[in-house]
N, C-alpha and C positions, 0 to 999 in steps of 0.2 A: 682726379680723385672724387669729384661729385658724381660722375657717371658710375665708378666702381662702388661708391657708398650707396647709390641709388638701387643698384642691383641686389646689394646684400640686404637693404632695408625691404625691398619687394619681396625677397625670399622669406624674410621673417615674417612679414605681414601675411603672406599667403599661408605659411604653416600656422600661425596663429589663429587665422580664420577657420581653417580646416579643423584644427584642433578645438575650436569652440564649438563646432558642430559635433565633434566626437564626444565633447563633454556633456553636451545636451543629450545626446543618444544614450550615453551612460546613465545620466540621471533619470532619464525617462524609463530606461529598462529596469533601473533600480527600484523606481517608484512601483512599476507594474509587478515586479517580483515581490517587494515587501507586501503588497496588497494580497497578491496571491497566496503567499505563505501564511499570512495572518488568517485569511479566510479558510485555507486548508487545515490549519491547526484547530480551528473551531469544530470541524466535523471529523478531524482525525480520531479524537477520542470523546465525542460527545456524550457517550455512555460509560466513560471512565476506562474503556478499553481501547488500544490502539489498533484501528483497522486501516491499514495503509491505503487501499484503493478509495475507500471513502474520503481520505484526506487529499489525495493527489487529484481525484476527479473534481472535487470542489475547488482546489487551486486552479485547476485547468479552466473551469467555468468563469472564475474571475479574471484570469488572465485574458480569456477571450473577450469579456466584456470591456476590459481596459485597453485593449488593442482591437477595436472593431474593423480597423482598415485592413487587417490581415486575415487570410483564409488559410487555416492550418491543415497540413497533412499530418495525422497521428499515427503513431505506433505504440504498442503496449508490451512492456516486458516486465520481468521480475527484477529483482535487485542484482541477479547475476547477469543479467542481460539476455536471457532466453526468453523467447516469445511466450505468451501465456495462450491457454486454450480458447478463452472467450473472446469473440471478435470485437466486442465492445463492453469492457467491464464497468463502464460509468453508467449504464442504463439501469433504470429503476427495476429491481428484481434480480440483478445479476449475483451470482454466487461469490464473485470476487469481492463486492462491496462489504459483505459481511465477514470475510476471512480476517481472523486475528493475526496480528504481527508476532512472530516468534523471535525472541532475543537472539541476536547474532547469527540469524539464519536468512541470508539473502533470498533464498527461493521463496520466502513468505513475504517479501517487500514488493513495493510497486514503483514502476517507473514508466512515466509518459514522455515520449519525445514529440514536441509539436514543432512543426517546420513549415515556414513560409518565406520562400526565397532565400535570402542570406540570414534570416532570423531563425535561430534554433533555440528552443527552450527545452531544458531537461528538468522534469519535476519529479522528485524522488522521495519516498518514504517506505521504510527506514532509510537513514542517510548516516553512513559511516564518516566519522571524523577522528583523527585528522585525514583530510583529503589531500593526497600528494599533488593534486593539480593545483593547489592554492598554498603557496609558501607561507602565508600568515598563520596557518594551522599549527605550523611547527615553531612559529616565532610569537607574534603577539597573542595568539589564542592557545597557546601551549597549555595543555591540562583541562581546557574546557571543552569537553567532549560529551557532554551529557551523563545521565546516571548510568554507571557501568552495569548494573544488574538489568537495564532495560536493553542492553545490546543494540542501540541505535534506533529501537522503535520509537523512541520519544522525540525524534527529530524529522523534520520535513524540510527539503531544500527545493528552491528554483534556480536554475543556473541558466542565464541568457547569454548567448553568443550572437553578435550581430557584426555586421561589416558596413561601414560608411563608405560612400564613394569619395573619390578625390575631386576637389574643386580647383583650387589654386595651387595645390600642393605638387602638381605634375611638373611644375618649374624646378621643383627640388628633387625630382625623381620619384615621388610617391606614386603608388599604383592603387592602394586601398588602405582602410584603417580598420582592422579587426579589432573588436572589443569583447570583453567577457566579464560579467558581473555575477554575483551570488548573493542570494538571501537564504539564511537558514533560521528556522524557528524551532522552538523546543516547547514541549507541554509536559506539564506534571501529571503523571498517570497514578492510578491506584484508587483506593478506596477512601483516602483521607479527604476531608472537607466535603463530605456528601450532603445533599439537600434533603429537607424533610417535606415531602408533599402532603398536604391536607387531603387531597384527592388524587388518587392514582386509578384511571379509567382503563381497563384491560381489553375492551372491545377492540377487535383487530380490524374490522371492515366497515361496519355500518355507521350511520349517523345517530343523532340524538343520544350522544353518549354522556354528555354532561350538560344539563339544561336546567333552567328555571323559568317558571311563569306563575309569579305569585298572583297576577291578576288583582281583582277588586277585594279579594280576601285579605289583603294587607301583608305586610313583611317587606324585607329589604333584600332578599335573594340570598345569593351564596357569597359569603365573605371569608377571605383567608387572611388573618392578622400574621405579622412576622413572627416567627418562632422565637427569635432572640434579636436584640439590637442590631445584629449584623446578618441575620439570616431571614431573608424576606419571605412573604407568602409564596407558596408554589403549588401549582396545579398541572398535572401532567396527564395527557390523553394519548393512548397508543394507536388509536383509529387511523387508518389510511384514508377513510371516508371515500372509499371506492364506489363509484356509480354503479359498477356492474353487480355490486351486492346490495343495492337497495338505497344508496345515499342520493335520491332523487326527489325528495319532497314527500315521498309517501311513507317514509319511516321516521317520523318524528317532525318536530317543527321546523318547517321551511327546509328540510334536508340538511341542516348543519350538524357538524360533529359537536361543536359547542355552541350553545344557544341561549340568549337571554331575551325575554319578551320585552323588556324595556317598559313595562308598565307596573304600577302599583307604587310608584314613588321612591323605590329603593335604588341603589346603585347597580343592581344586577348580579353578574359574576365578576368578582373583583379579587385580585391578589395584591395585597397591599405592600408597600415597600419597607425596607428597614433602614431608615435614615436617607442616604443617597443611593442605597442599592435597590434598584427597582424589583417590583414582584415579578414573577414568572408564571405565565400560561403557556405551556409548551405542547404542541399538537403534531403528531407524526405526519399527518396530511400535509403540513407546510413543507417538511423536510422532502418529501417526494414530489412536490410540485403541483398540488391541487388546492391552492387557497380558497377557490370560490366554495369548496365543500367543507372547509374547516371551521369558519365562524362567519356570522353576518358582517358585512363590511361597514354597515352604518354605525357610527359611534353612539347614536341614540339608544342602541339596543343595550348598552351597558356592559359591555365585554372589555375589561380594563386590567392590565395594560394590553396593548395590541399583541396577540399571541405570536410566539416566536417558534422556530422549528424545534422538533423533538424526536430524538431517536426512540426505537421501541424499548421500553424498559422491561416489559413482560412481568410475569409473576415471580420470576427468578429471585429477586431480593427477599421475598417472603419465604420461599422454599429453603433459600440458602440460610436463612436465619432461624427458621423453625422446624424445618424437616429435612436437612441435608443428609447425604448418604451416610456421613460418618456418625451422625446422631439423629436418627429419624424420629423426632419426638412425637410427631402427629401420628404417623404410621403405627409406631408402638402403642400410643394411646388408644387408637382405634382397635387394634388387634386385641389388647388386653380387655378394653371394655366390652367388646363384642363377646368374649368368653363369658363374662358375668351377665350381660344383657340377655343371653339365650338360655340361662340356667333356669331350671323349674324348682330347684331346691337350694337352701344355703350351701356356700362352698364348704364349710366344715363346722364343727362344733362350737367354735369360737363366736359364731354369729348367732344373733337373736332373731328368731323368725316371727314375723307378724303376719296376720291375714287381713282381708277386707274389712273386718269389723273393728280391728285394732286402730280406730281412727281418730281418738280422742284421748287427751291427757299429755302426760310427760314421761318419755322413755328415756332411760339413762344409760342404756347399752352403747357401746363404742362401735359395734359393727351390727348393722340392722338389715335383714332381708325381707322385704315386703312382698309376700306371695299372693298377688291379686290380679291374674291375668286378664280379667274382664274389665279392669279399670278401677284405680284406688281413688277414693274421694275423702280426704281428711275433713274433720270438723273443727276442732280447735287442737292442733297436734303440734307437740314439740320434741325433737330429738336433741336433747340438751348436750350430750357428750359424744354423739356419733360422729366419727371421722369417716367412716364408710358407709353409704347407703345405696342399697340396689333395689329397684322396684321391677318386679316381673310383671310388666304391663303398664299401660299408660296411666297418667295422674291428672285429675282435674279438681282444681280448687274453686269451689262454687262461691256464690256471692256470700259475703260475710263469714267465710270460713278462712282458716289459715294454716300454714305449714311453716314451721320455724326450724332451721338447721343452723345454729350459731357456731358450731365446731367442725362443720363438714369440710373434708379435704377432697373427697371423691363422691360424686352422686351420679348414678346411673340409672336412666329411665329406659325400660325395655320397650315401651311403646307397643303399638298395634298396627294393623294396616291403615288406620284412619287417624290415629291420635298419637301424640307425644306428651308434652307437658303443657297444661293449659291453665292459666290463672283467670278464671272466668268470673271476674268481679270480686274475687277474694284476695288474699293477701299471701305473699311468699317472701321469706327472709332467709338468705343464704350467707353464712360467714358475717351476719350482722350482730350488733349488741342490743338492739331493741327494734321494735316495730309498732308504729302507730297508724292511726286511721286517716292521716292527712298526708298530702303531698309533701310537706314540710317534714313530717315525721319520717317519711321514707328516706330523704336525704340524711336526716339526723341519725338514721339507723347504721349508716357507714362511718360515723365519726370515730376516729381513733382505730379504724380497721383498714385504712387506706394509706399508702405510701410506704417508702422503705422503712423496715423495721416495725411496721404497724402490727399490733397484736402480740409483740413480744418476740416473734421468730419468724423466719422465712417459711415456716409450715402454715402459715395463716393464709392460705390461698386455696381455692376450690376449683376442681375440674368437674363440671356438669356436662355429662355426655347424654345425648337423647337420640334414641332410635325410634323408628315409626314416622308417622306424618306423611303418608304417600298421597294424602288428599286432604281437603280443607277440613279443619281449620288450620292445620299445619303442625310442625314439630314443636315450636315454641310460640304460644299465643298468650299475650297478656293484655287483658282488658281491665284488670284490677290494679293492684299496686304490688311492685316488686323491689326489694332491695337485693342486688346482686353485688356484693361487696367483694373486691379482689377475686372476682369469679371469671373463670374461662369457660365459655359455652361452645360445645362442639356438636353440631348437627350432623350425625353419622348416616342419615338415609334411612330407608326402610330395614326393618329387621327381617332377613330372609333366612332360608334354610341353612343348616349348620355348616355346609360345605362351600357357603358362598359369603364373602364379606364386601363391604363397600369399596370398590376399587377407586383409589384417588387418582387425580390427574398426575401425570408424570412430571418430574421436576425439569424445568427448561434451563438453558444456560444463558438466557439473557439476549441471544442473538435473533436478529429478524429472520425468520425462515421463509423464503419466497413461495416454498411449496405449501405453506399453511394456507389452505383455503377456507377453513372454518373461520366463522365470525367470532369465535370465542378464543380464549388464550390458548395457544399451542404449547405443548405437543397434544395429539389427540387422545382421548380417552382409551383406556385399555379395553380391548375387546372382550375381556373376560368379566368386566363388570356386569352386574345384574341389569336387565333392561330398564328397570324403573329407578335405578339407583340415583339418578340425578333430577328425579321429578318430585315437586311438590313439598319436600321437606324445607319449610321457609319459616321466617320470622314475621310475626304480626304483632304490632303493639298499638293499642288504642287506649291504654291506661297510662299510669305514671311509673316509669322505672328509674332507679338509681343504679347505674351499671359501671362498675370500675374493673379494669383488667388487673391481674396480679401485678404488683409493682413493688418490688423489694430492693430495687437498685435505681439510683438517680442517674447512672451512666449507662452507655450503650454496650450491652454484652457482646463479646466476640461471636462471630458467625458459628452456629452449631452448639453454642454454649448458652443459648437463651432459655432453653426449656420452654415455659409458657409466659415468661416475663413480658409484660406489657401487651399480651394478646387477649383480647376480649371475646372475639367471635370468629369462628371458622366453619364454613360450609362450602361443600363442592356442588351443592344443587344448583339448577339453573332456572328456578322459577322466581316469581316476583316476590320480594320481601317489602314489607310496608310499615311505616310509622303513619297510622291512619289519623283522620281528623280527630282532634281532642287528645291524641296520644302525645306524650312527651318523654323524652329520653335524656337524662343527664349522663352524658357519655364520656368515658376516659379509657383510651386504650386503642388498639388496632382491631378494625372490623374487616374481616376478609371473606369476600363473596366473589371468587374469581369468575365464576360462571353465572352468577346471579344478577339480576336487576333489582335495584333498590329505589324505591319511591317514598317521599316523605311530604306530608300534607301539613304537619304542624309540629315540627321536630323539637322545639324547645325556645327558650328566650334567646335574646341576641348576645348573650354573654358568652365570650370566646370559651371554648372547651378543648381540652387536651385529648383529642381524638383524631383518628385517621381513617378513612374510608377507602378501602382498596377493593373495587368491585368491577363487574362487566360494564355496567352503566348506573348513572344515578340521576334522578329527576326530582327537583323541589317543586311542588305544586302550590304550596302555601306556606306563609310564614318566614322565618329567618334561619338560615343554617350557617352559624358563625364558628369559625374553627381557628384554633391556635395550637398546633402541635408542638411538642418538646423533643429536641434532638435526642435526648437520652431515653425517650419513652416510646419511639415510634421508628418504623421501618424507614431507612434511609435509602435514596437512590444516588448512583454515582453522578458526579458533576465534575467539570473541569475545574481544576483548583487554580492554575495559572498558565499562561502561554506568554512567550517572550520571543522577540527576534534576538538571536545571539551572533549573528554574522551580518 
């Protein structure tokens, strides 16, 4: 009996020992799969849109890092199991990485099989549940299959099959122990829960995209405070910091895409947290694997927090909000303004025509056409009731002179080959209730004229369109004082012959285009645009400006329904705009310079301001640029709302 019992006990012990190894293998595989899925989900929809190959390639990278002892043989297929055209869809610049997932369409999905001996990992996105290979999908997880409208695009799975060798189990007749484990993750897609970046830099290739070097002139640098108690400060940079396009130390400070000098006593470039939620500095260069060109490695330089990876956002969120195909606000505004800017006579008899000599006093007409093509110079001039004003020619407000338009809804400056609208030591008041000769007076001029319902109705906003400015001093030059209350300024470029208008940049769809070789935001300019359309029409401020965007709503309007709500400035030109030494701008709203560079030498005090700069590059040379955008008043960019392991 003892001998028989011993045989039975040895069989049990042998099986228990072998099953212990099997359990360890399963746990190890599960840990690897969970990590890979979590990493893949972060990249699957980093811009709010599911791109399956980006997700599975990142998951593969983490699987390889967690199993360094394995050398994988890889195969690439779509969700139907068919091979794909690209030899390696995971390399930087591949078309597959940018391809969007189509709901319930396996041909748009991604599947990587990684094999190393008996170890086989299938990495899939989209992933259809219930999966008939796993009985629990029809039992414990019945009904938990993701958001139906997403058609499996919101799910990513890693399935690992492995085979353990037999140790002592041979005495019981065992030959091998195959195991299969699965991890499934799900991401919440869509535009909900978007982030509000104070700075969105659209430069695509080069360095010196966002930098500060306050030096001995004082100042704290660039600081972004949290938009709300739960929305942290956000900075986003689209540049890939490609050495082939000048990111080598010869194109800005030390060749970095984001750079802080670390001098002057201030914190440098900082995105502040919202409670326990850390601030975000996202750089595309980190996503594609070039961290040395992304930001200085020394913490003494004051780039905080440590930058993270960022997908290309592009100018698409701005175009989709303000100039979508369904409601092209900016294109229509340009087209209609051009027809008026190129007129030499008033449109009809309802307009009052003024000449160069009508530059003093108060005019009460509601529509005014100023016919002074050589350049209009007001003395002390008020258009007290005018809702529409057209200048046939440039405007220059000289020292101690003034132009006051308290009721203006549309102002068009025809400009010339060298001038647009210049406040050369004088005073300009648009949509303002009063105007004084002090900086404090400029700010007070907008009291009661800003914010939702201000002025009594939503007509209390102004569209200021400026043509001209193909050479210095530029299209909008303010060295005096200006109050631009609830005013949108559009720099339309030079006024050219009647059969040509300034061709805008094409609307982009937000995806990263590997064929985009330009260092500016893609897509490329229209070939029909005038040769000088993007040159030298810029903004220069060396005086004091109170500038607030139209703001009649405290909530975020639907895409295409925004009109000019919250939009302060738009120009497609590619020259340098400046806030010069001594210049101060109390800014509120969205400032959009997708092809332009912006430089600030003394922008304002350290008080947080409800503004947002979306430009090609931005450099702070002196002073403090402190921002605090508001979700309801600014352009938002997609962010991942939530990711979770569901299997």
